N, C-alpha and C positions, 0 to 999 in steps of 0.2 A: 504494500499499500504505499503510495507516493506521500500522502498527507492525511491529516485527520482533523476533526473539529471537536472542540470542547466548549459548548455554548449552552448555557441554561437560561430560559426565559420564564419568569414566574409573575403571575398577576394574582395578588392576594391581600390579605389583611394582616396588620401586626397584631400578634397575640399578647404583646406587652410593650411597655415603653422601651425604646432603644437604649442600650447600655453603651456609653462612650468612654473609652479609657485613654489616658495620656501616658506617654513614656517619658523617660528622663531625657531622652535625645529631642524632645519636642513633637515627635510623631504621635498621631492618634489613630485609633480604630474604632469602629462601631459594630456592635453585635445586634442582629435583628432576629426575631422569631417570626416567620411568616406562615400563615395558614392558606392552603389552597383547598377548596371543597368542590366536589361534583355531586350532582343530584340526578336521580332517575326514578322511573316509576317501575315497580316490580311487576313483571308481566303475570305472574301467578296470582298475586294477591291485590294488585292495583294500588298498593301502598307506596307512598313517596319515601325514597331512601336517600341518605346522604352519607358521604365518606369524606372526612377531612384528613389531609396529609400536612404535617408540620416540617418546615425547612429551616435549617440554621443558615444565616447569611452573615458574612463577615466583610466589612467595608474597609479597605486599607487606603483608599484614595482620599487624602485629606480634604480636598474640595467637596467630595460627596459626603464625608463625615460631617462637614459643616451644614450641608443641606439636611442631613438626618437629624442633626442636633437641633436645628431651628424649626423644622417643619413636621416632623413625624412623631407620632404619639400612638398609644394603644388604639387599635381599631382603624388606623389610616389604611386606605387602599392604595397599593403601590404596584408599579411595573418594575421589575428588577431584571437586569441582564448582566450575567457574569459567567463564571466557569466553575465547574465541579472539581473540588480538591478533597482528597482524603489525607489526614495527617494522623501520625502516631504520637502518643504521649504515655506517660507512666503514672499510674494511680495506685497507691497502696502496693507498690512492688509489682504490679501486673501491667502488661502492655495493653493499652486501650487504643481504639480507632474511632475517628469521627469523620464523617463526610459533610462538607459544607459548600454553599455557593459562595464564591470569593469574588470580590470587585476590587481589582488592583489598579494602581495608577495607569492611565492611558487605556485601560480595559474595563468596561462595565458601564452601566447606566442606571439611574433611578429616575423614574417619572411618578410625580404624585398624581393620583387619579381622582381624588375627592377634593373639591374646593375648600372644605372646611378647614383642613390642616394648614392652608396657606393664609388664613386670615389672622391678622395680628390680634393679640389679647387687648381688652379694653385698656385705654390709658398708656399704650405703647407709644414711644416717640415716633415722629415721621420717618426717621432713618430706617425703621423696620420696613416701612412700605417701599423703600428703595433697595431692598435687600436683593441678592441674586435671584433670578427667576427660579420656581420650584423645579423645573426640569433642567438637569445638569448632564451633559456628556463629558467624560473625563478630558477628552481632547479639546473640546470647546472651552472648558473651564481653565485650561492651561494657556489659552490664546492661540491654539494651533488652528490654522485655516484648513478648511475642507479641500481647497484647490491646490493641486501640486504644480509647482512653478516650471515644470519642463514637459 
């Protein structure tokens, strides 16, 4: 196989408020828990069924961490584009594995899908209204043009 693709697209709701962590070197990450649900009608009983899947999302792109911090909260509906990664860690002397959707610098996208999460709280200064737009693409956030000069 000459190449491969690792791309994950999720549209879902945050199950809890995002966790933003800062490192000593000034870098930051955001951890999200996103629920996606599917609904169907059982052919045998006619009953409506629903299944919810939970996804761990880790944002390493500092510009997107800023968007997460300012605009997202429990219940927010979002579009996430990233890549699947599995990492190994040790807990109580045992090797553990976790699989996450990761948004790294220059890769990944977050789009807010509900207007409520972009409204400023009452009494917020006017600077809040001039904040970055709720939709951020990592390349655009870094000032990279879409056009290639050659």
